[in-house]
C-alpha positions in Angstrom: 0.3 0.2 -0.1 1.8 3.3 -0.8 1.1 7.0 1.0 -0.5 9.5 -0.2 0.3 13.2 0.8 -2.3 16.1 0.6 0.5 18.6 -0.5 -0.5 22.5 -1.4 1.7 25.1 -3.6 0.9 29.0 -2.8 2.5 31.6 -5.5 2.2 34.4 -2.8 2.6 38.4 -4.0 6.0 40.0 -2.3 7.3 43.5 -2.6 9.5 43.5 -5.8 8.7 40.1 -7.2 6.5 36.1 -6.1 7.4 33.5 -4.2 6.1 30.0 -4.0 5.4 29.0 -0.6 5.7 24.9 0.0 4.9 24.1 3.7 6.2 27.2 5.1 9.3 27.5 3.4 9.5 30.2 0.2 10.7 27.9 -2.3 12.3 31.4 -4.3 12.3 34.7 -5.6 10.3 35.4 -9.2 10.4 38.6 -11.2 7.4 37.5 -12.4 3.6 36.0 -11.2 4.3 34.1 -15.1 7.9 32.6 -13.4 6.1 31.3 -10.2 4.0 29.9 -11.3 5.1 27.7 -14.3 7.9 26.7 -11.3 5.1 25.6 -8.7 2.8 23.7 -11.7 6.2 21.9 -12.6 6.7 20.5 -8.7 2.9 20.5 -8.6 2.8 18.2 -11.8 5.8 16.1 -10.9 4.1 14.9 -7.3 1.0 14.6 -8.8 2.4 11.7 -10.8 4.1 10.4 -8.4 -0.1 9.7 -7.0 0.0 12.7 -4.9 -3.2 15.1 -3.8 -1.6 17.9 -5.3 -3.5 21.6 -5.0 -2.0 24.8 -6.4 -3.9 28.5 -5.4 -1.8 32.1 -6.1 -2.5 34.7 -4.1 -3.8 37.4 -5.5 -2.5 41.2 -4.3 -6.4 41.2 -3.1 -5.5 39.0 -0.9 -8.0 36.4 -2.3 -7.1 32.8 -3.2 -7.1 31.0 -6.6 -7.0 27.3 -7.3 -4.8 27.4 -10.4 -5.2 24.0 -12.8 -2.0 21.7 -13.0 -1.1 20.8 -16.0 -0.3 16.9 -16.7 3.6 16.1 -16.2 3.3 14.9 -19.8 2.8 18.7 -20.9 5.5 20.4 -18.0 7.6 18.0 -19.9 7.2 18.9 -23.3 6.9 22.0 -23.1 9.8 22.4 -20.9 12.3 19.9 -23.4 11.1 22.3 -27.0 13.4 24.4 -27.8 12.9 28.1 -27.9 11.9 30.2 -31.2 14.5 32.5 -32.6 17.5 31.6 -30.5 20.4 30.7 -32.2 20.8 27.2 -33.5 17.7 25.9 -31.7 15.4 28.3 -33.7 12.5 26.6 -35.5 11.6 27.4 -39.2 
């Protein structure tokens, strides 16, 4: 029998950017909310692929929380492995 954990990632605004909070710890500083959501979504998707119950929430500037849909692990990996358009040798036609 495997153990299932109930996990929650929170994307929180800070005075000069955003952070991801997991287990009462900040997991880094991000310049934009998009960067913080991408990082949290990647971690949350991986944990969900292991069978855990995971929530991803973003705190809006007015203090409310909004639930965010967590992408599937396969789609996160696919996006991470795509070449960046217009950058040197990785440019696509």
